[in-house]
TORKOL-4160 file (C-alpha; in steps of 0.2 Angstrom, whole numbers, padded with zeros to 4 digits, m for minus):
360
<pt num="1" X="0046" Y="0029" Z="0116"/>
<pt num="2" X="0062" Y="0029" Z="0107"/>
<pt num="3" X="0067" Y="0032" Z="0089"/>
<pt num="4" X="0078" Y="0033" Z="0073"/>
<pt num="5" X="0071" Y="0049" Z="0071"/>
<pt num="6" X="0086" Y="0061" Z="0061"/>
<pt num="7" X="0094" Y="0046" Z="0062"/>
<pt num="8" X="0096" Y="0044" Z="0043"/>
<pt num="9" X="0094" Y="0056" Z="0028"/>
<pt num="10" X="0081" Y="0067" Z="0028"/>
<pt num="11" X="0064" Y="0062" Z="0014"/>
<pt num="12" X="0074" Y="0046" Z="0011"/>
<pt num="13" X="0061" Y="0029" Z="0006"/>
<pt num="14" X="0059" Y="0013" Z="0005"/>
<pt num="15" X="0044" Y="0004" Z="m0002"/>
<pt num="16" X="0040" Y="m0013" Z="0002"/>
<pt num="17" X="0027" Y="m0022" Z="m0009"/>
<pt num="18" X="0018" Y="m0039" Z="m0005"/>
<pt num="19" X="0015" Y="m0050" Z="m0018"/>
<pt num="20" X="0003" Y="m0067" Z="m0022"/>
<pt num="21" X="0014" Y="m0081" Z="m0028"/>
<pt num="22" X="0005" Y="m0090" Z="m0040"/>
<pt num="23" X="0008" Y="m0105" Z="m0052"/>
<pt num="24" X="0015" Y="m0097" Z="m0066"/>
<pt num="25" X="0006" Y="m0102" Z="m0081"/>
<pt num="26" X="m0014" Y="m0102" Z="m0073"/>
<pt num="27" X="m0009" Y="m0089" Z="m0061"/>
<pt num="28" X="m0020" Y="m0100" Z="m0047"/>
<pt num="29" X="m0015" Y="m0093" Z="m0027"/>
<pt num="30" X="0001" Y="m0108" Z="m0023"/>
<pt num="31" X="0004" Y="m0107" Z="m0003"/>
<pt num="32" X="0027" Y="m0111" Z="m0004"/>
<pt num="33" X="0034" Y="m0095" Z="0002"/>
<pt num="34" X="0043" Y="m0106" Z="0014"/>
<pt num="35" X="0049" Y="m0115" Z="m0001"/>
<pt num="36" X="0053" Y="m0099" Z="m0013"/>
<pt num="37" X="0062" Y="m0090" Z="0000"/>
<pt num="38" X="0073" Y="m0107" Z="0004"/>
<pt num="39" X="0077" Y="m0109" Z="m0015"/>
<pt num="40" X="0081" Y="m0089" Z="m0017"/>
<pt num="41" X="0096" Y="m0084" Z="m0023"/>
<pt num="42" X="0108" Y="m0069" Z="m0016"/>
<pt num="43" X="0098" Y="m0052" Z="m0019"/>
<pt num="44" X="0097" Y="m0034" Z="m0016"/>
<pt num="45" X="0086" Y="m0031" Z="m0003"/>
<pt num="46" X="0075" Y="m0043" Z="0005"/>
<pt num="47" X="0061" Y="m0054" Z="0004"/>
<pt num="48" X="0053" Y="m0060" Z="0019"/>
<pt num="49" X="0036" Y="m0072" Z="0021"/>
<pt num="50" X="0022" Y="m0065" Z="0024"/>
<pt num="51" X="0005" Y="m0066" Z="0036"/>
<pt num="52" X="m0001" Y="m0080" Z="0021"/>
<pt num="53" X="0008" Y="m0096" Z="0014"/>
<pt num="54" X="0003" Y="m0087" Z="m0001"/>
<pt num="55" X="0013" Y="m0072" Z="0000"/>
<pt num="56" X="0032" Y="m0063" Z="m0001"/>
<pt num="57" X="0035" Y="m0047" Z="0005"/>
<pt num="58" X="0049" Y="m0038" Z="m0005"/>
<pt num="59" X="0058" Y="m0025" Z="0004"/>
<pt num="60" X="0070" Y="m0011" Z="m0003"/>
<pt num="61" X="0083" Y="m0007" Z="0004"/>
<pt num="62" X="0083" Y="0015" Z="0009"/>
<pt num="63" X="0083" Y="0021" Z="m0007"/>
<pt num="64" X="0084" Y="0043" Z="m0014"/>
<pt num="65" X="0069" Y="0040" Z="m0026"/>
<pt num="66" X="0056" Y="0031" Z="m0034"/>
<pt num="67" X="0067" Y="0026" Z="m0048"/>
<pt num="68" X="0081" Y="0017" Z="m0039"/>
<pt num="69" X="0067" Y="0007" Z="m0026"/>
<pt num="70" X="0057" Y="0004" Z="m0042"/>
<pt num="71" X="0075" Y="m0006" Z="m0049"/>
<pt num="72" X="0076" Y="m0016" Z="m0033"/>
<pt num="73" X="0059" Y="m0020" Z="m0032"/>
<pt num="74" X="0062" Y="m0024" Z="m0053"/>
<pt num="75" X="0075" Y="m0037" Z="m0045"/>
<pt num="76" X="0067" Y="m0045" Z="m0029"/>
<pt num="77" X="0054" Y="m0048" Z="m0040"/>
<pt num="78" X="0065" Y="m0058" Z="m0052"/>
<pt num="79" X="0073" Y="m0065" Z="m0040"/>
<pt num="80" X="0057" Y="m0074" Z="m0036"/>
<pt num="81" X="0051" Y="m0080" Z="m0052"/>
<pt num="82" X="0066" Y="m0091" Z="m0054"/>
<pt num="83" X="0065" Y="m0099" Z="m0041"/>
<pt num="84" X="0050" Y="m0107" Z="m0052"/>
<pt num="85" X="0037" Y="m0096" Z="m0044"/>
<pt num="86" X="0023" Y="m0085" Z="m0053"/>
<pt num="87" X="0019" Y="m0069" Z="m0043"/>
<pt num="88" X="0004" Y="m0059" Z="m0045"/>
<pt num="89" X="0001" Y="m0042" Z="m0039"/>
<pt num="90" X="m0014" Y="m0036" Z="m0032"/>
<pt num="91" X="m0026" Y="m0030" Z="m0019"/>
<pt num="92" X="m0034" Y="m0050" Z="m0017"/>
<pt num="93" X="m0029" Y="m0064" Z="m0027"/>
<pt num="94" X="m0047" Y="m0062" Z="m0040"/>
<pt num="95" X="m0049" Y="m0082" Z="m0039"/>
<pt num="96" X="m0043" Y="m0091" Z="m0024"/>
<pt num="97" X="m0058" Y="m0098" Z="m0012"/>
<pt num="98" X="m0058" Y="m0091" Z="0006"/>
<pt num="99" X="m0048" Y="m0101" Z="0017"/>
<pt num="100" X="m0036" Y="m0107" Z="0007"/>
<pt num="101" X="m0025" Y="m0097" Z="0010"/>
<pt num="102" X="m0013" Y="m0106" Z="0024"/>
<pt num="103" X="m0007" Y="m0095" Z="0038"/>
<pt num="104" X="0012" Y="m0095" Z="0040"/>
<pt num="105" X="0020" Y="m0105" Z="0056"/>
<pt num="106" X="0030" Y="m0089" Z="0064"/>
<pt num="107" X="0025" Y="m0085" Z="0081"/>
<pt num="108" X="0018" Y="m0066" Z="0078"/>
<pt num="109" X="0005" Y="m0074" Z="0062"/>
<pt num="110" X="m0001" Y="m0084" Z="0074"/>
<pt num="111" X="m0004" Y="m0075" Z="0089"/>
<pt num="112" X="m0012" Y="m0063" Z="0073"/>
<pt num="113" X="m0022" Y="m0077" Z="0069"/>
<pt num="114" X="m0029" Y="m0080" Z="0086"/>
<pt num="115" X="m0031" Y="m0061" Z="0086"/>
<pt num="116" X="m0041" Y="m0059" Z="0072"/>
<pt num="117" X="m0052" Y="m0074" Z="0070"/>
<pt num="118" X="m0059" Y="m0077" Z="0055"/>
<pt num="119" X="m0056" Y="m0059" Z="0047"/>
<pt num="120" X="m0038" Y="m0067" Z="0043"/>
<pt num="121" X="m0047" Y="m0080" Z="0031"/>
<pt num="122" X="m0041" Y="m0069" Z="0015"/>
<pt num="123" X="m0026" Y="m0066" Z="0012"/>
<pt num="124" X="m0022" Y="m0046" Z="0006"/>
<pt num="125" X="m0010" Y="m0037" Z="m0003"/>
<pt num="126" X="m0003" Y="m0020" Z="0000"/>
<pt num="127" X="0012" Y="m0007" Z="m0006"/>
<pt num="128" X="0018" Y="0004" Z="0009"/>
<pt num="129" X="0028" Y="0018" Z="0005"/>
<pt num="130" X="0041" Y="0024" Z="0021"/>
<pt num="131" X="0048" Y="0041" Z="0020"/>
<pt num="132" X="0063" Y="0046" Z="0032"/>
<pt num="133" X="0058" Y="0062" Z="0044"/>
<pt num="134" X="0071" Y="0072" Z="0049"/>
<pt num="135" X="0065" Y="0072" Z="0068"/>
<pt num="136" X="0049" Y="0067" Z="0076"/>
<pt num="137" X="0039" Y="0082" Z="0073"/>
<pt num="138" X="0040" Y="0082" Z="0055"/>
<pt num="139" X="0034" Y="0066" Z="0056"/>
<pt num="140" X="0019" Y="0072" Z="0068"/>
<pt num="141" X="0018" Y="0085" Z="0056"/>
<pt num="142" X="0018" Y="0075" Z="0039"/>
<pt num="143" X="0006" Y="0060" Z="0047"/>
<pt num="144" X="m0006" Y="0073" Z="0050"/>
<pt num="145" X="m0006" Y="0081" Z="0033"/>
<pt num="146" X="m0005" Y="0065" Z="0023"/>
<pt num="147" X="m0022" Y="0059" Z="0033"/>
<pt num="148" X="m0033" Y="0070" Z="0019"/>
<pt num="149" X="m0024" Y="0064" Z="0005"/>
<pt num="150" X="m0029" Y="0046" Z="0009"/>
<pt num="151" X="m0044" Y="0045" Z="m0004"/>
<pt num="152" X="m0033" Y="0050" Z="m0015"/>
<pt num="153" X="m0020" Y="0039" Z="m0017"/>
<pt num="154" X="m0032" Y="0023" Z="m0012"/>
<pt num="155" X="m0041" Y="0028" Z="m0025"/>
<pt num="156" X="m0026" Y="0029" Z="m0039"/>
<pt num="157" X="m0019" Y="0012" Z="m0032"/>
<pt num="158" X="m0036" Y="0004" Z="m0032"/>
<pt num="159" X="m0034" Y="m0015" Z="m0041"/>
<pt num="160" X="m0044" Y="m0029" Z="m0031"/>
<pt num="161" X="m0060" Y="m0029" Z="m0039"/>
<pt num="162" X="m0062" Y="m0046" Z="m0039"/>
<pt num="163" X="m0060" Y="m0057" Z="m0021"/>
<pt num="164" X="m0065" Y="m0073" Z="m0021"/>
<pt num="165" X="m0069" Y="m0079" Z="m0040"/>
<pt num="166" X="m0081" Y="m0063" Z="m0042"/>
<pt num="167" X="m0084" Y="m0045" Z="m0046"/>
<pt num="168" X="m0086" Y="m0036" Z="m0027"/>
<pt num="169" X="m0092" Y="m0021" Z="m0037"/>
<pt num="170" X="m0079" Y="m0013" Z="m0028"/>
<pt num="171" X="m0063" Y="m0006" Z="m0032"/>
<pt num="172" X="m0053" Y="m0010" Z="m0018"/>
<pt num="173" X="m0060" Y="m0027" Z="m0014"/>
<pt num="174" X="m0043" Y="m0026" Z="0001"/>
<pt num="175" X="m0050" Y="m0010" Z="0010"/>
<pt num="176" X="m0066" Y="m0018" Z="0014"/>
<pt num="177" X="m0059" Y="m0033" Z="0018"/>
<pt num="178" X="m0047" Y="m0023" Z="0031"/>
<pt num="179" X="m0061" Y="m0018" Z="0038"/>
<pt num="180" X="m0063" Y="m0033" Z="0047"/>
<pt num="181" X="m0045" Y="m0031" Z="0056"/>
<pt num="182" X="m0045" Y="m0020" Z="0072"/>
<pt num="183" X="m0034" Y="m0004" Z="0071"/>
<pt num="184" X="m0034" Y="m0007" Z="0052"/>
<pt num="185" X="m0043" Y="0012" Z="0047"/>
<pt num="186" X="m0039" Y="0030" Z="0046"/>
<pt num="187" X="m0031" Y="0035" Z="0064"/>
<pt num="188" X="m0036" Y="0050" Z="0072"/>
<pt num="189" X="m0025" Y="0067" Z="0071"/>
<pt num="190" X="m0010" Y="0068" Z="0084"/>
<pt num="191" X="m0005" Y="0084" Z="0094"/>
<pt num="192" X="0012" Y="0081" Z="0095"/>
<pt num="193" X="0025" Y="0067" Z="0096"/>
<pt num="194" X="0020" Y="0063" Z="0114"/>
<pt num="195" X="0004" Y="0060" Z="0110"/>
<pt num="196" X="0006" Y="0047" Z="0098"/>
<pt num="197" X="0017" Y="0040" Z="0112"/>
<pt num="198" X="0004" Y="0041" Z="0127"/>
<pt num="199" X="m0010" Y="0032" Z="0114"/>
<pt num="200" X="0000" Y="0021" Z="0107"/>
<pt num="201" X="0004" Y="0014" Z="0121"/>
<pt num="202" X="m0015" Y="0014" Z="0129"/>
<pt num="203" X="m0020" Y="0006" Z="0114"/>
<pt num="204" X="m0009" Y="m0008" Z="0115"/>
<pt num="205" X="m0014" Y="m0011" Z="0132"/>
<pt num="206" X="m0032" Y="m0011" Z="0128"/>
<pt num="207" X="m0027" Y="m0022" Z="0112"/>
<pt num="208" X="m0016" Y="m0034" Z="0121"/>
<pt num="209" X="m0001" Y="m0034" Z="0109"/>
<pt num="210" X="0016" Y="m0029" Z="0112"/>
<pt num="211" X="0016" Y="m0010" Z="0103"/>
<pt num="212" X="0011" Y="0002" Z="0088"/>
<pt num="213" X="0019" Y="m0012" Z="0076"/>
<pt num="214" X="0003" Y="m0022" Z="0078"/>
<pt num="215" X="m0010" Y="m0007" Z="0071"/>
<pt num="216" X="m0014" Y="m0009" Z="0054"/>
<pt num="217" X="m0016" Y="0010" Z="0051"/>
<pt num="218" X="m0019" Y="0015" Z="0032"/>
<pt num="219" X="m0005" Y="0027" Z="0037"/>
<pt num="220" X="0008" Y="0029" Z="0053"/>
<pt num="221" X="0019" Y="0036" Z="0061"/>
<pt num="222" X="0036" Y="0020" Z="0064"/>
<pt num="223" X="0049" Y="0027" Z="0074"/>
<pt num="224" X="0059" Y="0009" Z="0077"/>
<pt num="225" X="0063" Y="0013" Z="0058"/>
<pt num="226" X="0060" Y="0033" Z="0057"/>
<pt num="227" X="0049" Y="0037" Z="0045"/>
<pt num="228" X="0029" Y="0040" Z="0042"/>
<pt num="229" X="0022" Y="0024" Z="0032"/>
<pt num="230" X="0009" Y="0026" Z="0021"/>
<pt num="231" X="0000" Y="0010" Z="0019"/>
<pt num="232" X="m0015" Y="0013" Z="0011"/>
<pt num="233" X="m0011" Y="0007" Z="m0006"/>
<pt num="234" X="m0017" Y="m0010" Z="m0014"/>
<pt num="235" X="m0002" Y="m0020" Z="m0022"/>
<pt num="236" X="0001" Y="m0015" Z="m0039"/>
<pt num="237" X="0007" Y="m0027" Z="m0054"/>
<pt num="238" X="0014" Y="m0014" Z="m0066"/>
<pt num="239" X="0030" Y="m0009" Z="m0059"/>
<pt num="240" X="0026" Y="0008" Z="m0069"/>
<pt num="241" X="0012" Y="0010" Z="m0059"/>
<pt num="242" X="0021" Y="0009" Z="m0041"/>
<pt num="243" X="0034" Y="0020" Z="m0046"/>
<pt num="244" X="0019" Y="0034" Z="m0052"/>
<pt num="245" X="0012" Y="0030" Z="m0036"/>
<pt num="246" X="0028" Y="0032" Z="m0026"/>
<pt num="247" X="0033" Y="0046" Z="m0033"/>
<pt num="248" X="0017" Y="0053" Z="m0028"/>
<pt num="249" X="0018" Y="0048" Z="m0009"/>
<pt num="250" X="0036" Y="0053" Z="m0008"/>
<pt num="251" X="0032" Y="0072" Z="m0013"/>
<pt num="252" X="0017" Y="0072" Z="m0001"/>
<pt num="253" X="0026" Y="0068" Z="0013"/>
<pt num="254" X="0040" Y="0081" Z="0011"/>
<pt num="255" X="0028" Y="0090" Z="0008"/>
<pt num="256" X="0015" Y="0088" Z="0022"/>
<pt num="257" X="0029" Y="0089" Z="0034"/>
<pt num="258" X="0038" Y="0105" Z="0030"/>
<pt num="259" X="0022" Y="0116" Z="0024"/>
<pt num="260" X="0010" Y="0124" Z="0036"/>
<pt num="261" X="m0005" Y="0112" Z="0041"/>
<pt num="262" X="m0021" Y="0118" Z="0032"/>
<pt num="263" X="m0038" Y="0111" Z="0044"/>
<pt num="264" X="m0041" Y="0092" Z="0042"/>
<pt num="265" X="m0055" Y="0088" Z="0037"/>
<pt num="266" X="m0069" Y="0080" Z="0050"/>
<pt num="267" X="m0067" Y="0060" Z="0055"/>
<pt num="268" X="m0084" Y="0058" Z="0046"/>
<pt num="269" X="m0081" Y="0067" Z="0030"/>
<pt num="270" X="m0064" Y="0056" Z="0028"/>
<pt num="271" X="m0072" Y="0041" Z="0031"/>
<pt num="272" X="m0082" Y="0042" Z="0019"/>
<pt num="273" X="m0069" Y="0050" Z="0005"/>
<pt num="274" X="m0059" Y="0033" Z="0010"/>
<pt num="275" X="m0076" Y="0023" Z="0004"/>
<pt num="276" X="m0079" Y="0033" Z="m0009"/>
<pt num="277" X="m0059" Y="0027" Z="m0016"/>
<pt num="278" X="m0063" Y="0007" Z="m0012"/>
<pt num="279" X="m0081" Y="0008" Z="m0020"/>
<pt num="280" X="m0075" Y="0018" Z="m0038"/>
<pt num="281" X="m0055" Y="0018" Z="m0037"/>
<pt num="282" X="m0052" Y="0032" Z="m0052"/>
<pt num="283" X="m0069" Y="0036" Z="m0056"/>
<pt num="284" X="m0073" Y="0043" Z="m0039"/>
<pt num="285" X="m0081" Y="0057" Z="m0031"/>
<pt num="286" X="m0075" Y="0063" Z="m0019"/>
<pt num="287" X="m0080" Y="0075" Z="m0006"/>
<pt num="288" X="m0069" Y="0091" Z="0002"/>
<pt num="289" X="m0067" Y="0096" Z="0019"/>
<pt num="290" X="m0086" Y="0103" Z="0018"/>
<pt num="291" X="m0094" Y="0088" Z="0010"/>
<pt num="292" X="m0095" Y="0094" Z="m0009"/>
<pt num="293" X="m0089" Y="0082" Z="m0023"/>
<pt num="294" X="m0077" Y="0081" Z="m0033"/>
<pt num="295" X="m0070" Y="0070" Z="m0048"/>
<pt num="296" X="m0054" Y="0061" Z="m0043"/>
<pt num="297" X="m0046" Y="0071" Z="m0058"/>
<pt num="298" X="m0050" Y="0089" Z="m0052"/>
<pt num="299" X="m0044" Y="0082" Z="m0034"/>
<pt num="300" X="m0026" Y="0075" Z="m0044"/>
<pt num="301" X="m0025" Y="0091" Z="m0053"/>
<pt num="302" X="m0027" Y="0102" Z="m0036"/>
<pt num="303" X="m0017" Y="0091" Z="m0027"/>
<pt num="304" X="m0002" Y="0092" Z="m0040"/>
<pt num="305" X="m0002" Y="0109" Z="m0040"/>
<pt num="306" X="0007" Y="0113" Z="m0025"/>
<pt num="307" X="0019" Y="0100" Z="m0026"/>
<pt num="308" X="0027" Y="0106" Z="m0038"/>
<pt num="309" X="0043" Y="0113" Z="m0029"/>
<pt num="310" X="0046" Y="0099" Z="m0019"/>
<pt num="311" X="0044" Y="0088" Z="m0034"/>
<pt num="312" X="0062" Y="0099" Z="m0041"/>
<pt num="313" X="0069" Y="0097" Z="m0026"/>
<pt num="314" X="0066" Y="0076" Z="m0025"/>
<pt num="315" X="0072" Y="0074" Z="m0043"/>
<pt num="316" X="0055" Y="0072" Z="m0049"/>
<pt num="317" X="0051" Y="0086" Z="m0059"/>
<pt num="318" X="0047" Y="0077" Z="m0077"/>
<pt num="319" X="0038" Y="0061" Z="m0065"/>
<pt num="320" X="0024" Y="0068" Z="m0056"/>
<pt num="321" X="0011" Y="0071" Z="m0067"/>
<pt num="322" X="0016" Y="0052" Z="m0074"/>
<pt num="323" X="0000" Y="0048" Z="m0058"/>
<pt num="324" X="m0012" Y="0055" Z="m0072"/>
<pt num="325" X="m0008" Y="0042" Z="m0083"/>
<pt num="326" X="m0016" Y="0027" Z="m0069"/>
<pt num="327" X="m0032" Y="0040" Z="m0072"/>
<pt num="328" X="m0034" Y="0039" Z="m0091"/>
<pt num="329" X="m0030" Y="0018" Z="m0090"/>
<pt num="330" X="m0046" Y="0015" Z="m0079"/>
<pt num="331" X="m0032" Y="0010" Z="m0062"/>
<pt num="332" X="m0029" Y="m0006" Z="m0060"/>
<pt num="333" X="m0047" Y="m0010" Z="m0056"/>
<pt num="334" X="m0051" Y="m0006" Z="m0073"/>
<pt num="335" X="m0039" Y="m0015" Z="m0081"/>
<pt num="336" X="m0044" Y="m0032" Z="m0073"/>
<pt num="337" X="m0061" Y="m0030" Z="m0080"/>
<pt num="338" X="m0056" Y="m0026" Z="m0095"/>
<pt num="339" X="m0046" Y="m0042" Z="m0097"/>
<pt num="340" X="m0060" Y="m0051" Z="m0089"/>
<pt num="341" X="m0074" Y="m0044" Z="m0099"/>
<pt num="342" X="m0061" Y="m0052" Z="m0114"/>
<pt num="343" X="m0056" Y="m0068" Z="m0109"/>
<pt num="344" X="m0062" Y="m0074" Z="m0093"/>
<pt num="345" X="m0054" Y="m0076" Z="m0076"/>
<pt num="346" X="m0043" Y="m0088" Z="m0082"/>
<pt num="347" X="m0036" Y="m0074" Z="m0099"/>
<pt num="348" X="m0036" Y="m0062" Z="m0084"/>
<pt num="349" X="m0023" Y="m0071" Z="m0072"/>
<pt num="350" X="m0013" Y="m0073" Z="m0086"/>
<pt num="351" X="m0012" Y="m0059" Z="m0090"/>
<pt num="352" X="m0008" Y="m0048" Z="m0072"/>
<pt num="353" X="0007" Y="m0064" Z="m0070"/>
<pt num="354" X="0011" Y="m0059" Z="m0087"/>
<pt num="355" X="0012" Y="m0038" Z="m0080"/>
<pt num="356" X="0019" Y="m0043" Z="m0065"/>
<pt num="357" X="0033" Y="m0052" Z="m0072"/>
<pt num="358" X="0036" Y="m0037" Z="m0084"/>
<pt num="359" X="0032" Y="m0042" Z="m0099"/>
<pt num="360" X="0018" Y="m0033" Z="m0106"/>
């Protein structure tokens, strides 16, 4: 498989966020991506239509730091808002009914609809973090090492407790919705890049899809872009939360690409951790490799400790600890529920629209 690893600056950064298009006053979902993109002025970065017509994807240029990436995302959000549409950052739209999201009229997306059937009825939105890798083997080391951190990352980013107008009892309904998609879980560890190449070719044949870009795993090497891509994060309303999550993901990817590998947790334990993260978010107790449950706050502290040298290297010496604020605030899911408890669904939607626009 041809690849772009090593062609750019090692451990450079790119971020993509999928956001819902909504009525700017009520927060109700609207299928307006074609009109928004057509009306868009010049932007630094890229705004693309997504699988569903009620979404846009904001894509940064290649960046050096999370601060630079978030600065670009802020500009892209403002450009979309200038078209007259509202934006809402969450893993699922809280009130939209199933089937209200139209499929975008692109050949790829129509093929996805045909492949997924009713599993594509509910739109879901995520934040994806790309970290450039110096070579293919570093990419596989980072990929293998990052697998065990997916429950922590997903718990911190859980921001979709509501779906179809009701509280699901989950912190991330996006995660459970995606379980209806094929090739959407945690992939197995890879021996080396050749193993990834060969297994991806087999799976693409079995799935009748062109290549690995049709795998919606929570984490994947991305040879075409020369990155490892973390895909487990719900979309966020707060750019402050986006920045904290990207700082953590950037440090983890840099650390795992160069550190001595640790034994991977068993696949069934990792799967249990992923579900517990989706169920309870920042209140989760996550299993270690032996199945012992530990509070997320303890897991986070143990994760941050070895990242200090990397954080200094990447310029995050004063930013790494900012991720604790997400836990202290209850996470995105907790903040949604707190707003709903006071003013109900409509008040919560208005608050989320304001937060995504940077007005709170």
